[in-house]
N, C-alpha and C positions, 0 to 999 in steps of 0.2 A: 721237278727241279733235281738237275744233276749234281752228283755228288764229285768235289773235286780229289783228285786222285791221292792225295793226301789225308783228307778227311777221316779214313777209317783210323791211320795213325793216331791221330789227335783223341778221336772216340774210345780206342785201346787204351790210351794214357789217363784218360778220364776216369773210364771204367774200373782201373787197377786200384786207384785210391792210395798207392805209394808214395812214398816222398822219391826215393831212386830208384828207378826203373831201367835195370842193364840190358842192353838188345843188341844182337849180331846185325848187320846188314842183312844177312840173309832172313833172319826174325822179322827186320822191316818190310823184307819184298815179299814175304808170306801173308804178314798183315795188308799191304796196300795191294794183293793181289797183283803185280806190277815189277820188273825191274827196275831199280835205281839207275839213275844215269851214271855215266863211266867219271861225271866230275866229282858225284858222291863219293866213290872209293879213290880218287887220285887227291881231292883237296880237303882241307880240314876246313875251308871257310865255306863250304857248300854247307856244312854243318852250324852257322852262325845265328845269332839269335836276332838276326836282324829282321825287325818287324815290317818293313816295305818291302812290297814290290817283291815278295820272294812267297810263294804257295807253299813250299815244303815247310821252312820255320813258322809260318803263320799257322800250321796246323798245332805243332807242338806250343805255340806261345799262346794261342786260343785254347790250348786245355790246361795252360798254366805253368807251363814246365820248360825248362832251359836244356839244352844238348849241351853236356859236359862231359871231359873225358875222352873226346874223340881220339880213337887211335885208327887211323888210316891203315897200317900194315896189318893189324887182327882183324880188322874190319869190324867194331865194333865200338859202342860208347853207352854213355849213361845218361836218361831225362833224370833232370831233378827238379823237383818241385819247392822253389823256396818259400821257407817258412817264415812270415814277419811276425817279431816278437818284440816286448819293449827294449833287449837286449840286443838286437839286430841291428846296426847301422843302415840306415837309409841312403841310397846310391841318388836319392834325388838332393837336388840343389835346395839348402833353407831358403824358404821366401824372406824378403826384408818386408819389415813393416812398412805402409802404405807410406806412413810419414817420415820415414829415413829419407835423410835431403830435401825436404820440403822446405828448409830455410837456407838452401844453397843460394849464393851470390845475393842475401838480402843484408849482409855485414861487411862493411868495408873496414880496414884498418890504415890509418895515416901512414903514408911512406915514412920510413925512419923510425916509426916506433916501436920499441922492443915489449913486448907483449909481456916478456919473464922479469920485466925489471917493477920494484915494488911500488904499487899505488901510493903510498904516503911516504913521506919525507923521512919516518924513522920507521923502521920496521918495527912490531911489537917484540920482538925477541931481543931486539938491542935497547931495549928500555931497561934502567935498574931498577 
């Protein structure tokens, strides 16, 4: 089985066990034993953490890291391993309970009826 160009980078990150791994573009080239494409040195978007269709980001995302603090001018970045904890906010949208909205459309209110009006002729607060 042939190894992908960026797989050595993912393996390097996994072996480190660190939460933050600062690397220069030159160090990354030594790890992957190949030159980075010109776009990696020109566009911060090349270092995006998009998991679909990008073999470069698949390598570090697969190892559990995200590319952060990308500095194109200095040719360096930091790979950061997010740590989940009870105080860490999740980026996932909370799931609604399956019954939420299950009664939608089952109740109708007669046109002109005021739901805020008292249901009895005299409110309890008005009695003496």
